C-alpha positions as CSV (number, residue, x, y, z in Angstrom):
1,M,-18.7,4.1,40.5
2,R,-19.1,6.0,43.7
3,F,-17.3,9.2,45.0
4,D,-17.2,10.8,48.4
5,P,-16.3,14.5,48.1
6,E,-14.9,14.4,51.6
7,S,-12.6,11.5,51.2
8,D,-9.2,11.5,49.7
9,Q,-10.1,9.7,46.5
10,P,-9.7,11.8,43.3
11,T,-12.9,12.8,41.9
12,P,-13.5,14.2,38.3
13,A,-14.3,18.0,38.4
14,H,-17.3,17.7,36.3
15,A,-18.9,15.1,38.9
16,I,-19.1,17.6,41.8
17,G,-21.4,20.6,42.2
18,G,-23.0,22.2,45.2
19,D,-22.6,20.7,48.6
20,Y,-23.3,17.1,47.5
21,K,-22.0,14.5,49.9
22,S,-22.5,11.4,47.8
23,I,-21.9,10.9,43.8
24,A,-22.3,8.0,41.6
25,L,-21.2,8.0,37.9
26,I,-22.5,5.1,35.8
27,P,-21.1,5.2,32.0
28,F,-23.5,4.1,29.1
29,A,-21.7,1.8,26.9
30,I,-22.6,0.2,23.5
31,S,-20.5,-2.4,21.9
32,G,-17.6,-1.5,24.3
33,E,-17.8,2.3,23.4
34,D,-18.7,4.8,26.1
35,I,-21.4,7.0,24.9
36,G,-22.8,8.7,27.9
37,L,-22.8,9.0,31.6
38,L,-25.5,8.7,34.4
39,H,-24.7,11.2,37.0
40,L,-26.4,10.7,40.5
41,K,-25.7,13.0,43.4
42,S,-27.1,13.3,47.0
43,R,-26.5,15.7,49.9
44,Q,-26.6,12.7,52.3
45,R,-23.2,11.0,52.8
46,H,-22.9,7.4,51.9
47,F,-26.3,7.6,50.3
48,F,-25.9,5.1,47.4
49,T,-25.7,1.5,48.7
50,R,-24.3,-1.3,46.6
51,E,-27.8,-2.5,45.9
52,Q,-28.8,0.8,44.5
53,I,-25.6,1.1,42.3
54,E,-26.6,-2.4,40.8
55,F,-30.1,-1.3,40.3
56,Y,-28.9,1.8,38.4
57,E,-26.3,-0.1,36.5
58,G,-29.2,-2.4,35.3
59,I,-31.2,0.6,34.1
60,V,-28.1,1.9,32.4
61,Q,-27.6,-1.5,30.6
62,A,-31.3,-1.7,29.6
63,I,-31.1,2.0,28.1
64,G,-27.8,0.9,26.2
65,I,-29.6,-2.1,24.8
66,A,-32.5,0.0,23.7
67,V,-30.3,2.6,22.1
68,S,-28.2,0.0,20.4
69,A,-31.4,-1.6,19.1
70,R,-32.8,1.7,17.9
71,R,-29.3,2.4,16.0
72,A,-29.6,-1.0,14.4
73,Q,-33.1,-0.3,13.4
74,A,-32.1,3.1,11.9
75,A,-29.1,1.7,10.2
76,L,-31.1,-0.9,8.7
77,H,-33.8,1.5,7.5
78,E,-31.1,3.6,5.8
79,R,-29.7,0.6,4.2
80,I,-33.2,-0.3,2.8
81,K,-33.5,3.2,1.4
82,E,-30.0,2.8,-0.3
83,L,-30.7,-0.5,-1.8
84,A,-33.9,0.8,-2.9
85,C,-32.3,3.8,-4.6
86,L,-29.8,1.6,-6.3
87,Y,-32.7,-0.7,-7.7
88,D,-34.6,2.3,-8.9
89,I,-31.5,3.5,-10.8
90,T,-31.1,0.0,-12.4
91,E,-35.0,0.0,-13.5
92,V,-34.3,3.8,-14.9
93,V,-31.5,2.6,-17.1
94,A,-33.4,-0.4,-18.3
95,R,-36.2,1.7,-19.8
96,P,-36.2,1.3,-23.6
97,G,-35.5,4.3,-25.6
98,I,-34.5,6.5,-22.7
99,S,-32.1,9.4,-23.4
100,Q,-29.0,10.1,-21.6
101,K,-30.4,13.3,-20.3
102,E,-33.6,11.4,-18.9
103,I,-31.3,9.0,-17.2
104,L,-29.2,11.6,-15.4
105,Q,-32.3,13.7,-14.4
106,S,-34.1,10.5,-13.1
107,I,-31.2,9.5,-11.0
108,V,-30.7,13.0,-9.6
109,E,-34.3,13.0,-8.5
110,L,-33.9,9.5,-6.7
111,L,-31.2,10.6,-4.5
112,P,-32.8,12.9,-2.0
113,A,-35.2,10.0,-0.9
114,A,-32.1,7.8,0.0
115,M,-30.8,10.3,2.5
116,Q,-31.6,10.5,6.2
117,H,-33.6,13.7,6.0
118,P,-35.2,13.5,2.5
119,E,-37.6,16.4,3.1
120,I,-34.6,18.9,3.1
121,A,-32.2,17.1,0.7
122,V,-31.3,18.3,-2.8
123,A,-29.1,16.8,-5.4
124,R,-27.1,17.7,-8.5
125,I,-25.2,15.7,-11.2
126,I,-22.7,17.4,-13.4
127,W,-21.7,15.4,-16.7
128,D,-19.4,17.0,-19.2
129,G,-20.1,20.5,-18.1
130,R,-23.7,20.1,-18.0
131,S,-25.8,20.3,-14.8
132,Y,-28.7,18.1,-13.7
133,T,-30.5,19.1,-10.4
134,T,-33.6,18.7,-8.3
135,R,-36.3,21.3,-8.5
136,V,-34.5,23.3,-5.8
137,F,-30.8,23.3,-5.4
138,H,-28.0,25.6,-4.0
139,Q,-24.8,25.2,-2.5
140,S,-24.7,24.3,1.3
141,A,-22.1,23.8,3.8
142,S,-23.6,20.3,4.7
143,K,-23.0,18.2,1.5
144,L,-21.7,15.0,0.2
145,A,-19.8,14.8,-3.0
146,A,-18.2,12.2,-5.4
147,D,-16.4,12.3,-8.6
148,I,-17.5,10.5,-11.8
149,M,-14.4,9.0,-13.4
150,I,-13.9,7.2,-16.7
151,A,-10.6,5.9,-17.6
152,E,-9.1,7.8,-14.7
153,E,-10.5,11.1,-16.0
154,R,-13.0,13.1,-14.1
155,R,-16.1,13.7,-16.4
156,G,-18.4,15.1,-13.6
157,G,-19.7,14.7,-10.1
158,I,-22.6,14.1,-7.8
159,E,-23.5,16.3,-5.0
160,V,-26.2,15.9,-2.3
161,A,-26.8,18.6,0.3
162,Y,-29.1,19.6,3.0
163,L,-30.8,23.0,2.7
164,E,-31.2,23.7,6.4
165,N,-31.0,22.1,9.9
166,K,-34.0,20.4,11.2
167,S,-33.8,22.2,14.4
168,A,-31.2,23.8,16.8
169,F,-31.1,20.5,18.8
170,D,-31.1,18.2,15.9
171,A,-27.8,19.3,13.7
172,V,-28.0,17.6,10.2
173,V,-25.1,15.5,9.5
174,F,-24.6,12.8,6.8
175,L,-24.0,9.1,7.8
176,R,-21.0,7.2,6.6
177,E,-23.4,4.9,4.8
178,E,-24.7,7.8,2.7
179,Q,-21.2,8.7,1.5
180,S,-20.8,5.1,0.5
181,L,-24.2,5.2,-1.5
182,I,-23.0,8.5,-3.2
183,D,-19.7,6.9,-4.1
184,A,-21.6,3.8,-5.4
185,V,-24.0,5.9,-7.5
186,A,-21.0,7.7,-9.0
187,R,-19.6,4.5,-10.0
188,H,-22.8,3.4,-11.5
189,V,-23.2,6.6,-13.6
190,A,-19.7,6.2,-14.8
191,I,-20.4,2.6,-16.0
192,I,-23.8,3.6,-17.5
193,M,-22.2,6.5,-19.5
194,E,-19.3,4.5,-20.4
195,R,-21.6,1.7,-21.9
196,R,-23.8,4.2,-23.6
197,Q,-20.8,5.8,-25.1
198,A,-19.5,2.4,-26.3
199,E,-23.1,1.6,-27.6
200,S,-23.0,5.1,-29.6
201,D,-19.8,4.4,-31.0
202,R,-20.8,1.0,-32.1
203,L,-23.9,2.3,-33.7
204,N,-21.8,5.0,-35.6
205,L,-19.5,2.3,-36.8
206,Q,-22.4,0.3,-38.0
207,H,-23.7,3.3,-39.9
208,Q,-20.2,3.9,-41.4
209,L,-20.0,0.3,-42.6
210,Q,-23.5,0.4,-43.9
211,H,-22.7,3.4,-45.8
212,A,-19.6,1.9,-47.2
213,D,-21.6,-1.1,-48.3
214,R,-24.0,1.1,-50.3
215,L,-21.1,3.0,-51.8
216,A,-19.4,-0.2,-52.9
217,T,-22.7,-1.5,-54.4
218,I,-23.2,1.8,-56.2
219,G,-19.6,1.5,-57.4
220,Q,-20.1,-2.0,-58.7
221,L,-23.2,-0.9,-60.4
222,A,-21.7,2.2,-62.0
223,A,-18.7,0.1,-63.1
224,G,-21.0,-2.3,-64.8
225,V,-23.0,0.3,-66.6
226,A,-19.7,2.1,-67.7
227,H,-18.4,-1.1,-69.3
228,E,-21.7,-1.8,-71.0
229,L,-21.9,1.7,-72.6
230,N,-18.3,1.8,-73.6
231,E,-18.6,-0.7,-76.4
232,P,-21.6,0.8,-78.3
233,L,-20.4,4.3,-77.6
234,G,-17.0,3.4,-79.4
235,N,-18.9,1.9,-82.1
236,I,-21.0,5.1,-82.7
237,L,-17.9,7.3,-82.4
238,G,-15.9,5.1,-85.0
239,F,-18.9,5.0,-87.6
240,A,-19.3,8.7,-87.2
241,Q,-15.7,9.3,-87.8
242,L,-15.9,7.0,-91.0
243,A,-19.2,8.8,-92.1
244,K,-17.4,12.1,-92.1
245,K,-14.7,11.0,-94.3
246,S,-17.2,10.0,-97.1
247,A,-16.9,11.9,-100.3
248,G,-19.8,14.2,-101.3
249,L,-21.2,14.5,-97.9
250,P,-23.6,17.3,-97.7
251,E,-22.6,20.4,-95.5
252,Q,-25.5,19.9,-93.0
253,A,-24.6,16.2,-92.6
254,A,-21.1,16.9,-91.9
255,K,-22.1,19.3,-89.1
256,D,-24.6,16.7,-87.7
257,I,-21.8,14.3,-87.8
258,D,-19.4,16.7,-85.9
259,K,-22.1,16.8,-83.3
260,V,-22.4,13.1,-82.8
261,V,-18.6,12.9,-82.5
262,A,-18.5,15.5,-79.9
263,A,-21.2,14.0,-78.0
264,S,-19.5,10.7,-78.2
265,L,-16.3,12.1,-77.0
266,H,-17.9,13.9,-74.0
267,A,-19.9,10.6,-73.1
268,R,-16.6,8.7,-73.2
269,E,-15.0,11.4,-70.9
270,V,-18.0,11.1,-68.4
271,I,-17.6,7.2,-68.4
272,K,-13.9,7.6,-67.8
273,K,-14.4,9.9,-64.9
274,L,-17.0,7.5,-63.5
275,L,-14.6,4.6,-63.6
276,I,-11.9,6.7,-61.9
277,F,-14.6,7.1,-59.2
278,V,-15.3,3.7,-58.6
279,R,-11.4,2.8,-58.9
280,Q,-11.7,0.7,-62.2
281,M,-9.1,3.1,-63.8
282,P,-6.0,4.8,-62.4
283,P,-6.4,8.6,-62.1
284,P,-4.6,10.8,-64.7
285,Q,-1.1,11.7,-63.7
286,K,-0.5,15.4,-63.4
287,P,2.7,16.6,-65.1
288,K,5.4,17.3,-62.6
289,S,7.2,20.7,-63.0
290,I,11.0,20.6,-63.1
């Protein structure tokens, strides 16, 4: 569009400066969105012809196409880094015998490389109150964050921050896709931790069942041994008690028989406790106080 400062047509205030006689404003547009303005001025009245305006419009259009292509290329590059990050996380989890601590530390070290400026990016994962960080980490105003949720309960979080701005003319900001990546990683971590917890619970239950099986086997063995000992032990006790009633029994023999009876009674009490332990006999009832 062209403006003549001496005409009656309204002209934007920012388009006029000095004693210019001719002004041309050509907007930059990408995907229907104005992102800039080409501002041309001349001290000569009616300087810009229609042909010149069309020429500059062609230049602006070419610049818009170049900027759009550059943006698409940058977005594709960032997307590739994000997918590579998620793939690397999958490979970390698939390592045999890797611990929970090693998984979280490996994931936190993968995050900076997926950012737009990996050279100044740092990351931290907090899980159940424990912190896993990159080598250098401190709080920053420029950061992304996402909660790690399991069963609607917050168990931790992920933070990615920039330590400093690249330059005064290149303010560091996070891309929308980078926030989506952090959200996706937080969901992945939640799934990983939930699965590992389920696997840990399964192994604990399996160990408990194995322990119960061993106890059942020991109980069956103990019950069999107790029953096998009960009969000969009863015979020993019975014959010892009969022998003690024999007439003319020497004093020393009577003492020895008393020892046999006492040992037999003690052995029978031990067997009784063993049967109670393996639930082959009901436990003795304690007298109730009235």
